[in-house]
ROLO-377601 format. One record per residue (C-alpha): residue in one letter; x, z, y. Coordinates in steps of 0.001 Angstrom, whole numbers, padded with zeros to 6 digits, always signed. Last residue first. Layout:
<pts>
AXZY;...
</pts>
This chain:
<pts>
L+104385+115915+103558;L+102593+116958+100350;K+105420+115825+098106;Y+104790+114561+094588;E+107950+114056+092566;E+108516+110378+091854;G+107744+107901+089068;S+104751+106669+091051;V+102255+106583+088157;K+103594+109655+086351;E+103977+111656+089559;I+100501+110543+090590;R+098998+111759+087309;E+100794+115113+087295;V+099645+115820+090844;S+096049+114897+090029;A+096136+117056+086884;R+097356+120008+088940;Y+094389+119579+091268;T+092067+119207+088256;G+093310+122470+086783;S+093004+124344+090057;G+096095+126389+090912;E+096657+124677+094257;L+093107+125502+095289;L+093408+129151+094265;E+096791+129497+095972;C+095283+128192+099203;Y+092388+130633+098812;A+094805+133533+098315;M+096531+132607+101584;L+093186+132422+103365;K+092151+135790+101940;P+095441+137388+103012;Y+095323+136133+106622;K+097358+138565+108743;V+099728+139567+105959;K+099930+136080+104444;D+100702+134538+107862;I+099535+130927+107693;R+101654+128528+109748;K+104501+128630+107233;S+104935+124819+107104;M+103838+124882+103457;R+100848+127058+104335;A+099698+124668+107033;A+100121+121705+104674;L+098133+123513+101983;L+095432+124187+104561;P+095286+120684+106015;F+095288+119028+102572;S+092906+121356+100734;M+089977+121203+103154;T+088576+118030+101592;I+088875+119537+098105;D+087111+122680+099283;A+084350+120574+100841;A+083981+118660+097572;T+082832+121915+096015;L+084453+124568+093790;E+082014+127237+092653;A+081318+130830+093704;G+080345+130107+097272;C+080767+127545+100016;L+084285+128467+101164;Y+085438+129284+097645;P+086027+132789+096241;G+083217+133363+097043;G+081165+136556+097228;A+077908+134908+096207;P+077913+133080+099559;A+081220+133324+101476;S+081481+136191+103988;A+085161+137101+103507;L+086069+133442+103052;Q+084371+132586+106317;S+086123+135475+108069;E+089556+134216+106989;L+088540+130705+108043;F+087624+131892+111525;T+090854+133881+111864;F+092814+130791+110785;H+091022+128629+113333;T+091350+130961+116308;N+094931+131989+115512;H+096052+128377+115259;N+094239+127684+118530;S+096035+130524+120319;T+099428+129377+119049;L+098845+125713+119872;F+097641+125677+123460;A+099646+127142+126341;A+102348+129008+124425;Y+102820+126304+121814;I+102832+123582+124475;R+105385+125574+126462;S+107633+126000+123439;S+107597+122261+122711;I+108556+121400+126285;A+111386+123961+126190;R+112586+122515+122893;T+112597+119020+124385;I+114639+120204+127404;P+117169+122266+125441;K+117506+119318+123023;L+118463+116792+125709;F+122215+117472+125658;F+122247+117336+121868;P+120830+113802+121764;T+117453+113750+119936;Q+117759+112104+116510;P+117485+115428+114675;N+114046+115996+116240;D+113391+119674+116827;G+111108+120172+119808;I+109510+116742+119945;Q+109035+116657+116186;D+107423+120093+116278;V+105063+118841+118979;I+104041+115920+116763;M+103463+118192+113781;T+101383+120597+115855;I+099242+117750+117201;L+098613+116704+113600;L+097738+120310+112744;L+095124+120503+115478;S+093528+117217+114458;M+093452+118392+110847;I+091632+121616+111754;S+088939+120068+113936;G+087501+116640+113084;E+089189+116017+109746;A+088416+119243+107878;Y+085547+120204+110204;H+083394+117247+109176;M+083144+117892+105413;Y+083485+121561+106283;F+080141+121622+108089;R+078299+119726+105333;Y+079471+122200+102713;R+078745+125195+104928;L+075175+123990+105354;W+074914+123446+101590;S+076172+126947+100757;E+073896+128557+103356;T+070908+126984+101640;E+068707+124593+103586;G+065163+125489+104553;G+065865+125446+108266;V+063859+122266+108747;Q+061774+121968+105592;G+062344+119305+102935;E+062311+121756+100048;K+061537+125287+101186;G+059975+126683+097988;E+063347+127574+096473;Q+066128+127226+099027;Y+067241+123683+099683;R+070498+121734+099348;K+072045+122899+096086;P+075791+122647+096542;I+077552+119290+096064;L+080538+119259+093670;H+078266+118995+090607;Q+077101+115675+092038;A+080382+114140+090981;F+079879+110466+090038;H+077407+108666+092283;D+076665+110929+095243;C+080030+112697+094899;L+081976+109438+095003;Y+080094+108240+098080;E+080412+111577+099912;V+084146+111818+099248;I+084824+108210+100265;L+082799+108543+103470;G+084563+111755+104482;T+088038+110469+103606;E+087908+107338+105704;A+087911+103896+104027;L+085556+102314+101487;V+085840+098735+100269;I+083030+097312+098156;P+084298+095039+095459;E+083037+091490+094937;P+082166+091689+091228;N+078686+093087+091901;N+076765+092964+088616;A+079946+093449+086580;T+080963+096252+088910;A+083527+096595+091687;I+084684+099633+093645;T+087567+099697+096116;I+089017+102935+097412;I+091027+103524+100555;P+093008+106612+101432;S+095071+105440+103213;K+095269+103348+106349;G+095725+099628+107006;L+092962+099539+109600;P+091885+096065+108466;H+091191+097222+104882;V+092724+095856+101653;K+095009+093268+103250;K+095820+095881+105873;L+097401+097956+103103;E+099910+095146+102667;A+101499+095982+106041;P+103181+099115+104735;A+102045+102519+106045;L+104123+103953+108848;F+106962+106465+108455;D+109244+104215+110570;A+111568+103975+107552;G+108626+102560+105619;R+105867+104449+103853;T+105278+103736+100190;Y+102163+102305+098543;T+100636+103112+095169;K+097768+101387+093382;I+095839+103836+091244;T+093337+103021+088517;F+089988+104516+087676;D+087884+105422+084671;L+084919+107687+085322;D+083927+109892+082387;K+083982+113016+084551;C+084493+112584+088266;E+086547+115740+088922;E+089834+113861+088458;L+088489+111415+091033;L+088212+114307+093489;W+091885+115194+092973;L+092810+111542+093540;I+090722+111589+096702;R+092547+114678+097932;Q+095859+112982+097201;A+094973+110287+099738;R+095781+112624+102629;S+099165+111018+103033;K+102774+111661+102090;N+102797+108679+099724;L+099983+106175+100112;W+097280+105791+097461;H+094919+102822+097184;L+092436+104186+094659;V+090872+101519+092473;V+087472+101931+090827;Q+086047+099417+088360;P+082491+100537+087743;Q+081206+100711+084160;D+078000+098769+083852;Q+074266+099369+084016;T+074732+102681+085769;E+073608+106215+085018;A+074824+108829+087481;M+077658+111005+086160;
</pts>
């Protein structure tokens, strides 16, 4: 942990069935950092409650606030990528791979493969794979929404099937095949995406991949390394600790989606 003049007061604003659990997992990795959790529950419309907008104008989760004795007005951080990078810079540098190869410090092209992968997955998790899976969830709702009148279901299911055929199935295959190959070629033989040790990139990737596995998008025969990787993430001690903590705080069983 980076040395500070005072103990920061960190609050995670956690919304059920959201990607905020990744930040709670990361906080479990921030040794000697005390933090509190404020929970929020989605409404019947599945949207976040209005009080989240009092914390940040977008009203989304995750959000963290950090205050110190020297700076009592808390900083407010939204968006997973920013939160992860800020927490790692100050409290969890062990989750960032070494940046430069020996003797190539500061040189263009001198970065390690582990660090380049780390930076790639910090963007890929939200910019590519999560966007695809959100589209998939929406299309699934169109095709099999229990509120759709029975006489319209053949039409909505046909629309959903056409979107799968034209776009989703091929893109699922592209991304899962890519990730399977990345795990097969991971530095030091893996088993993580960036090498032998867990990084913040793995934590960031956990939500889309565990969600894809839960919805049976990942074929364990076709993608055995990706399936094993999901099981590895879910079996992490700090991941399990994050689930136990939120269940204790919320009083409810943790559900990914």
